[in-house]
C-alpha positions in Angstrom: 36.9 -19.6 18.1 38.5 -17.0 15.9 37.8 -13.3 16.7 38.4 -12.2 13.2 35.5 -14.1 11.8 33.1 -12.4 14.2 34.1 -8.9 13.2 33.5 -9.8 9.6 30.0 -10.9 10.5 29.3 -7.7 12.3 30.6 -5.7 9.4 28.3 -7.6 7.0 25.3 -7.0 9.3 26.1 -3.3 9.3 26.3 -3.3 5.5 23.0 -5.1 5.3 21.4 -2.5 7.6 22.8 0.3 5.5 21.4 -1.3 2.4 18.0 -1.8 4.0 17.9 1.8 5.0 18.8 2.9 1.4 16.1 0.5 0.0 13.5 1.9 2.3 14.4 5.5 1.2 14.3 4.5 -2.4 10.9 2.9 -1.8 9.7 6.1 -0.1 10.9 8.2 -3.1 9.1 5.9 -5.5 5.9 6.6 -3.7 6.3 10.3 -4.3 7.1 9.9 -8.1 4.2 10.7 -10.5 4.2 8.7 -13.7 1.9 9.6 -16.6 0.3 7.2 -19.0 -1.7 8.4 -22.0 -3.9 7.0 -24.7 -5.7 8.3 -27.8 -3.0 10.9 -28.5 -3.4 12.4 -25.1 -7.2 12.3 -25.0 -6.9 10.3 -21.7 -4.2 10.7 -19.2 -3.8 8.6 -16.1 -1.2 9.5 -13.4 0.1 6.9 -10.9 2.7 6.9 -8.2 5.7 4.7 -8.1 3.7 2.5 -5.7 1.2 2.0 -8.6 -1.6 3.9 -7.0 -3.8 5.9 -9.5 -3.9 9.5 -8.3 -5.3 11.4 -11.3 -7.4 10.7 -14.4 -7.9 13.4 -17.0 -10.3 13.0 -19.9 -10.5 15.6 -22.7 -14.2 16.6 -23.5 -13.7 15.4 -27.1 -13.0 11.9 -25.9 -16.5 11.7 -24.4 -19.0 10.3 -26.9 -22.2 9.2 -25.4 -22.8 6.9 -28.4 -19.4 5.2 -28.0 -18.8 4.7 -24.3 -16.7 1.6 -25.1 -14.0 3.7 -26.8 -13.7 5.9 -23.7 -13.4 2.8 -21.5 -10.7 1.4 -23.8 -8.8 4.7 -23.7 -8.9 4.8 -19.9 -7.8 1.2 -19.7 -4.9 1.8 -22.1 -3.8 4.9 -20.4 -3.9 3.2 -17.0 -1.9 0.2 -18.3 0.6 2.6 -19.9 1.1 4.4 -16.6 1.4 1.2 -14.6 4.0 -0.3 -17.1 6.1 2.9 -16.8 5.8 2.7 -13.0 6.9 -0.9 -13.1 10.0 0.0 -15.2 10.8 2.8 -12.8 10.5 0.5 -9.8 12.7 -2.1 -11.5 15.4 0.5 -12.3 15.3 2.0 -8.9 15.2 -1.2 -6.8 17.3 -3.2 -9.3 20.4 -1.3 -8.2 20.2 -3.0 -4.8 20.2 -6.5 -6.2 22.9 -6.0 -8.9 26.0 -7.9 -8.2 24.4 -9.9 -5.4 24.0 -13.6 -5.8 20.6 -13.9 -4.3 18.9 -17.2 -4.7 15.5 -16.9 -6.3 
């Protein structure tokens, strides 16, 4: 058996471990990011983390119309989806750097 081949394998394993550590750190940072989604020209704001967890909902008083609760529900829904879409993009950009240039079979 060739010794050279074994060293290569160890080197590759070290690289993978380094990458896993960096990925874990990036994942951790994502969880600390706050992403804002808005609707109705800022009448409703929803804040999510990079882990897509809703952490804050702000509703301006003028958005609250007892006769039109449906509109408020739609605004909250739209703001939440906006925030989640932005969080998804952030996740893809952050984590995408780790898969670039790798021929991973999917």
